[in-house]
LOTOR-650840 format. One record per atom (N, C-alpha, C): residue in one letter; x, z, y. Coordinates in steps of 0.05 Angstrom, whole numbers, plus 5000, padded with zeros to 4 digits. Last residue first. Layout:
REM LOTOR-650840
AXZY...
//
This chain:
REM LOTOR-650840
V036844753293V039744713292V040444433286G031344903291G032944903319G035744863319E031545173225E030045073252E031745073276G036244923181G034645103193G033345003218G039744533161G037044523148G035144743162T044544433186T044244683165T041344713151W049244013209W046144053202W045944243179F054044273257F053044093232F050344193226P058644243309P056244283297P055844183273Y064244543326Y063644273306Y061144343295R064045003352R065644743364R064844533349L057345323360L059745243344L061345013356N052945533385N055545543401N058145433384Q048845583353Q048745403375Q051045373395L050645933316L050245633307L049945483332Q049546443343Q052446363336Q052346033328E044246463339E045546483364E048446363364R043446523283R042146273297R043846273325V045847043277V046946793265V046046553277G042047373303G045047353312G046347103299D037147303273D037547173304D040547163312P038747513224P038447203228P038247143254T044747923231T042247883233T041147583234I049648383210I049048103212I045948093213P050949023245P050048873224P049648573231K057148753271K055548813250K053349023258L057948253324L057948553318L056348603294M061447663324M058847823318M059448113313F063347093353F064247363347F061847543344G066046413351G064346613361G065446863347S069946023339S067745943352S065846173362A077146133349A074446183338A072146103351G082446143365G080845893363G078245893351T084746623376T084946483345T083746223350S083046913415S085746783416S086246633394W078247213404W078146943416W080946783420A080247633375A078747483359A078747173375D082647963420D084247843396D083047613382L077648093441L079747943454L081747823438A074848393400A073548153412A076147953427Y075648873384Y077448663373Y076748393385E072349243406E075249233419E076448973405S068049263377S067849103398S070649033409Y067449343310Y068749433332Y069149223354A065149173264A063649373277A064649483302T065148423260T066348713257T064348923271L066547773244L064347973242L066348243242F067647133274F068747393267F066347603265V066946493254V065646703268V066546973255I069845833259I070146103250I068446293268N069145223233N068245403250N068745663239T074044733216T072544933205T071745153228R077244343230R074744333240R073144543227P082444413210P082344513234P079544463247N083544663148N082044473160N081244573189I088544943142I087544803121I085744573130S088845213187S091045053180S090444853158L084445493186L084445303205L087045113199L085745893148L083545693143L083445433163T089846153174T090346013150T088145833145R087246353217R089546183223R090145993198C083446723192C082446513210C084946293212L087347073166L085746903151L084546643165E088847313213E090947183197E089546983181L083847563229L085147393247L087247243232G082647903186G081047683187G082547463207S088948143153S086748153174S085247863173T089648413088T090348233107T088448263133N087548743049N090348673044N091448493068R082148863069R083849063054R086548983057L080448653138L080548633107L082548813096E077348693193E079148873181E078848843152I073948263207I076548253219I078748453203D070647783163D071148093171D073748113185L068147183182L070247323172L070547613182F064746573163F064146853176F066347073164A065845923171A066746173156A066246393173L063745263161L063245513178L064445763160A065344853130A064644793154A064445053172V070644703086V068844913096V067844843124R071344293033R071444293062R069944523071N075044582977N072044492989N072344513019A079744732960A078344562942A075944442956K081245063001K083244852995K082044662976A077645433002A077645263027A079745013018Y078845742956Y076045572957Y076245362980E083345962968E083245762944E080745612948V081646283012V083646103019V083845882994A078046632986A076746473003A078946253010E082146902951E079746752938E078746542960S085047162992S086046942976S084046782963A081247523011A082147303024A083347113014Q076147782974Q078747752976Q079847522991T070447772970T071747992980T074548022980F066347222990F068947302977F069447592987G060746772981G061847022993G064347112977M057646163004M059346312980M060346562996V052445703007V053845933016V054946082995T051445073027T052245193002T053745463010A045544913069A048544983063A048845113037H040144903078H041644653067H044244733062P038845403100P037745303075P039145073063M040645823141M042045533134M041045473106V037946273141V038046123165V039245853162E038246433089E035546383101E035646233124E043946443077E041946243066E039246223075L044946883116L045546613118L044546403100I041747303090I041447203112I042246943121P044147333036P041647203038P040747153065L049647503054L049347283045L046247173045G049048063075G049547833093G048847563080G048348433034G046448423056G046548183072T052948313001T050248312988T047748303011L056948393040L056348113027L053648083016I056648913047I056048763070I055348453059L057449142993L054949183006L054349013031K063148972986K061048822973K058048912984R067948943032R065649103026R063748953009D071348513054D072248673030D070248873022D068647883069D068348173075D069348343047V066947283085V068947423074V068947713084M062746733072M063047003084M065147163069I062446013083I063046223070I062946463087V059045423072V059545653089V059945893073N058944703069N060044973056N060245163075P053344263076P056144403088P056544673071C050243743059C050844013045C053244143052E053943273097E051843313074E052643593061D054043153161D055543333142D053443393122S050742853191S053042703178S054342873157Q047043163213Q046443033188Q048342893177A049743263260A049143493245A048643383216A049842783290A052042913280A051743083260A044142743298A045742513280A048242653272S043143163334S041843163303S043542963287L046443033374L047043243360L045743273332L043542593394L046342563384L047142793364M038742823406M038642623384M041542553374N040343203442N039343273421N039343103398V041242863486V043743013476V042843113445D038442263502D037842553494D040242653477V042741823537V040941883515V040342193514D046541533567D044141593576D041741643556L051741483554L049741303540L046941333550V053841903586V054841633589V052841403578E051042333565E050742243593E051741983596S052042383511S049442323516S048942253549L057942433514L057042173506L053842153515R057642963532R058642763550R058042483539A055843213485A054343243508A055243023531I060143083447I057442963444I055442983472M064243363474M064343073473M061342953467A062443863460A062843783489A062843533494A062043863405A059643933418A059943863446D066643343381D065543633384D063443653397P066142763340P066542893367P065543173364L068642643279L066342693292L066942873319R072142103240R072442333260R069542383271S070741703208S072841873201S073442113216G066741343224G065941583210G068241763204T067540943257T068040893229T067341123213E066441133306E064640923295E065340833267W070641523315W067841583315W065941393303R074941173314R074741373293R071941473289V073940863360V073940743333V073540953313V074641253400V072141153394V072141033368T080241353392T078541543387T075541463384S082240863405S082440933380S080741153369R081340843462R079840693445R079840763415T081741543484T082941273477T080941113462V077741813537V078641833513V080241563509Y073941823580Y076641933584Y077841993557M069041563576M069441843563M071841983569K070041083602K068041263614K068241553602D073740873564D074340943593D072541133604A070940853520A073141043520A073741103546L067140443533L066140713528L068540913529A070740023539A069340103560A068540393559Q072739983487Q074540063508Q073040173532Q067939813464Q069540083453Q071340183475S063839563509S065539513490S066739783484L056639593523L059339733526L061239643502G051239533521G053039313531G055839413535T047639893500T047939883530T050039693538E047539703449E045239663465E045739693493T052939873433T052339583436T049839533451R051940453434R053840333451R053540003458L047740503394L047340593423L049540453442K050640333349K048140223358K047740253390R054840693345R055340423351R053340273359L051941193341L053941153365L054340833365T049741103289T047941153314T049641093339D053841043254D051940833258D050640873283S056141553265S057941313272S055741073277F052341913241F052941913270F054341633279F052041713185F049941723204F050241743234L057841793171L056241533175L053841543192S062042123162S060142193182S058441943190M064841943118M064442213121M062242273136
//
């Protein structure tokens, strides 16, 4: 799944003369965690990648790039019950993330079915949906794949506190803009390669 990163990590670790256990000790993780990173079954989050760069004395951007390119053609979804918002937002997401597969949904149930069949890397969710809340949809998507990055979209800033309690990566006030999306991509819990500049 994440072979580009795993190969890079294994190469850097062996070049520095560290065993898997020695790297684990320096990272304050278990050896099995390092094994999962090096076999590609698990990808460390942004905070762990930053710590790896310090321990291995390499540029953090190199590791982030390796991690990002490990996700081939990531799936990005946007859920909003107003078609006008999707019509305006989807082209912006495609512009900022040209390597991603971008899908829009007006129904939370459709987004859930898509997430069950496809690994969703990033979901932009309206908080006020017609038949449910984006907060509830967030919890459902994370139960399907805990590594899905969630960014909430709303016109109401008072939802921010509730949004953060869900484990989301970010929060954006509408309308969605290219610069706003790029800013959110810098703060993802699980970074991935989008094909865009600076990501």
